[in-house]
C-alpha positions in Angstrom: 90.5 123.7 69.7 91.8 122.9 73.1 95.3 122.9 74.6 96.4 119.4 75.6 97.7 119.1 79.2 99.5 116.1 80.3 97.5 114.4 83.1 99.0 114.1 86.5 100.7 110.6 86.9 98.8 108.3 89.2 100.0 107.5 92.7 100.7 103.8 92.7 102.1 101.1 95.0 104.5 98.7 93.4 104.8 95.4 95.2 107.8 93.1 94.6 107.6 89.6 96.1 111.0 87.9 96.2 112.6 84.8 97.4 116.1 83.5 96.7 116.0 80.9 93.9 112.4 81.7 93.0 110.9 83.9 90.2 110.1 87.4 91.5 106.4 88.4 91.3 105.1 91.9 90.7 101.8 93.6 91.6 100.8 97.2 91.0 98.0 98.7 93.2 96.2 102.1 92.8 93.8 104.0 95.0 95.6 103.0 98.2 98.2 104.2 100.6 101.4 102.5 101.5 100.2 101.9 105.1 96.8 100.4 103.8 98.6 98.1 101.4 101.1 96.9 104.1 98.3 96.2 106.7 96.2 94.4 104.0 99.1 92.1 103.0 100.3 91.6 106.6 96.7 90.6 107.6 96.6 88.0 104.7 99.9 86.5 105.7 99.0 86.3 109.4 95.7 84.7 108.5 97.6 81.8 106.9 98.9 80.8 110.4 102.4 80.1 109.2 104.6 78.4 111.8 107.3 80.7 113.2 109.6 77.7 113.0 109.2 77.2 109.2 112.3 76.0 107.4 113.8 77.5 104.2 114.6 80.8 102.7 112.9 84.1 103.5 110.2 85.5 101.3 110.4 89.4 101.2 107.6 91.7 100.1 108.6 95.2 99.2 105.9 97.9 98.9 107.2 101.0 97.1 105.4 104.2 96.4 105.6 105.4 92.8 104.3 108.5 91.1 105.0 108.3 87.4 108.6 107.1 86.9 109.7 108.4 90.3 110.1 105.9 93.1 109.3 106.9 96.6 109.9 105.4 100.0 109.5 101.6 100.5 108.6 99.3 103.4 109.0 95.6 103.5 107.7 92.5 105.2 109.6 89.2 105.5 108.6 85.8 106.6 109.3 82.1 105.8 106.8 79.5 104.6 105.2 80.7 101.3 106.6 81.0 97.8 106.3 84.3 95.8 103.7 82.8 93.5 101.6 81.7 96.5 101.7 85.2 97.9 100.9 86.7 94.5 97.8 84.5 94.3 96.8 85.2 97.9 96.9 89.0 97.3 95.2 89.0 93.9 92.4 86.7 94.9 91.6 88.8 98.0 91.5 92.2 96.1 88.1 93.6 95.3 
């Protein structure tokens, strides 16, 4: 017989991709830091060479730390030119 111990909740990064009038997209990453996730996403967006004069509403990407049900600090990245679904596909297709 063995005593059951609840495992430590994983350290996750919850990513919300929002744009007014569009459906919000969600991605959850593990085995990364908030800074690594931010730099990875920022690099993907910069590689798309989006015009700084793009018209339309702003797309906002929020990267929030989470451990179990507790939310931690968040950082965000905003730009114009891509829809949330396009950003979602860009991130998921470039992950290992």
